[in-house]
C-alpha positions in Angstrom: -42.4 1.5 -60.1 -43.4 -0.1 -56.6 -39.7 -1.5 -56.2 -38.2 2.0 -57.2 -40.2 3.6 -54.6 -39.2 1.3 -51.8 -35.7 1.8 -52.9 -36.0 5.7 -52.8 -37.7 5.6 -49.4 -35.1 3.1 -47.9 -32.1 5.2 -49.4 -33.7 8.3 -47.8 -34.0 6.7 -44.5 -30.5 5.5 -44.5 -29.3 8.8 -45.2 -31.6 10.7 -42.5 -31.0 8.2 -39.8 -27.5 8.8 -39.1 -27.8 12.4 -39.6 -30.7 12.5 -37.0 -28.4 10.5 -34.6 -25.4 13.1 -34.8 -28.0 15.7 -34.1 -29.5 14.1 -31.2 -29.0 15.6 -27.8 -29.1 14.1 -24.2 -32.6 14.5 -22.7 -34.2 17.4 -25.0 -35.8 19.1 -21.9 -34.2 21.6 -19.6 -33.1 20.2 -16.3 -32.4 16.9 -17.6 -29.3 14.8 -18.0 -26.9 16.8 -20.0 -28.3 19.9 -18.9 -25.9 21.4 -16.1 -27.5 24.8 -15.7 -28.4 24.4 -12.1 -26.7 25.8 -8.9 -23.1 25.6 -10.3 -23.9 27.9 -13.4 -23.0 31.3 -14.2 -26.5 32.2 -14.3 -27.2 30.8 -11.0 -23.9 32.8 -9.8 -25.7 35.8 -11.1 -28.7 35.2 -9.1 -27.1 34.8 -5.9 -24.6 37.8 -6.6 -27.6 40.4 -6.8 -28.7 38.9 -3.4 -25.8 40.3 -1.9 -24.8 37.4 0.4 -22.7 37.7 3.4 -19.2 35.8 3.5 -20.9 33.4 5.8 -23.8 32.7 3.4 -21.5 32.4 0.5 -19.4 29.8 2.5 -22.5 27.9 3.5 -23.9 27.9 -0.1 -20.7 26.7 -1.7 -20.5 23.9 0.8 -24.0 22.8 0.2 -23.5 23.2 -3.7 -20.3 20.7 -3.5 -22.5 18.3 -1.3 -25.5 18.3 -3.7 -23.5 18.2 -6.8 -21.8 14.9 -5.3 -25.2 13.4 -4.4 -26.9 14.3 -7.7 -23.8 12.8 -9.6 -24.4 9.4 -7.8 -28.3 9.6 -8.5 -27.6 10.4 -12.2 -25.2 7.5 -12.3 -27.7 5.1 -10.9 -30.4 6.3 -13.2 -28.0 5.8 -16.2 -27.2 2.2 -15.1 -30.7 1.4 -14.4 -31.7 2.7 -18.1 -28.9 0.5 -19.5 -30.5 -2.4 -17.5 -34.0 -1.7 -18.8 -32.9 -1.5 -22.4 -30.8 -4.8 -22.1 -34.0 -6.5 -20.4 -36.6 -5.1 -22.9 -34.1 -6.3 -25.8 -33.7 -9.8 -24.7 -34.9 -12.6 -27.0 -37.6 -13.5 -24.1 -38.1 -10.3 -22.3 -39.1 -10.8 -18.6 -42.0 -8.3 -17.8 -41.4 -8.8 -14.2 -37.7 -7.8 -14.4 -38.9 -4.9 -16.7 -41.5 -3.7 -14.2 -39.0 -4.1 -11.3 -36.4 -1.9 -13.2 -38.9 0.8 -14.1 -40.1 1.0 -10.5 -36.5 1.5 -9.3 -36.0 4.3 -12.0 -39.1 5.9 -10.8 -37.6 5.7 -7.1 -34.4 7.5 -8.5 -36.5 10.3 -10.1 -38.1 10.5 -6.8 -35.1 11.0 -4.9 -33.6 13.4 -7.4 -36.9 15.5 -6.8 -36.6 15.2 -2.9 -32.9 16.5 -3.2 -33.6 19.4 -5.3 -36.4 20.3 -2.7 -34.3 19.9 0.0 -31.7 22.2 -1.7 -34.2 25.0 -2.3 -35.6 24.8 1.4 -31.8 24.9 2.8 -31.1 27.9 0.3 -33.9 29.6 1.7 -33.0 28.9 5.3 -29.7 30.9 5.1 -31.3 33.9 3.4 -32.7 37.0 5.1 -36.4 37.9 4.6 -35.4 40.6 2.2 -33.2 38.1 -0.1 -36.0 35.7 0.0 -38.3 38.6 -1.5 -35.9 39.3 -4.2 -35.5 35.4 -5.0 -39.2 34.9 -5.0 -39.9 37.8 -7.5 -37.3 36.6 -9.7 -38.9 33.1 -9.7 -42.2 34.7 -10.5 -40.8 36.6 -13.2 -39.2 33.6 -14.7 -42.5 31.8 -14.5 -44.3 34.7 -16.5 -41.6 34.4 -19.2 -41.7 30.6 -19.6 -45.3 29.6 -18.9 -46.0 26.0 -18.7 -42.4 25.0 -17.9 -43.6 24.0 -14.3 -41.9 25.4 -11.1 -38.2 25.1 -11.5 
């Protein structure tokens, strides 16, 4: 009976694991890799459309989006390579903890750079808005925070 139970459990796992892999998505959270709903999304476009931006503001925002997009692509690429390096280092036959710690620190530094870039972007966008446009944007952010409590200030 014990052998039969092991066979059933192992068979079930062999069936479930590939299905789980097929259903997996990159970074289950909002705003992570694979989530491109930031500044270049239709939703972001609607937010800025409602602000009635001038032609000059639209041009500044478009240029800024392109620059930030390039920067974030570079940072995401660095992050992906570092994660690959970390997996390789941790799966080695004799893992070197110093190397693993160093790679982990570098991953943290890239995350910090990404956060800085997002904040710089937010500050820049606010710098080209009028006071009235800032009020509208701030009220939307507050409404979003009420709808999604516990999601952080995104």
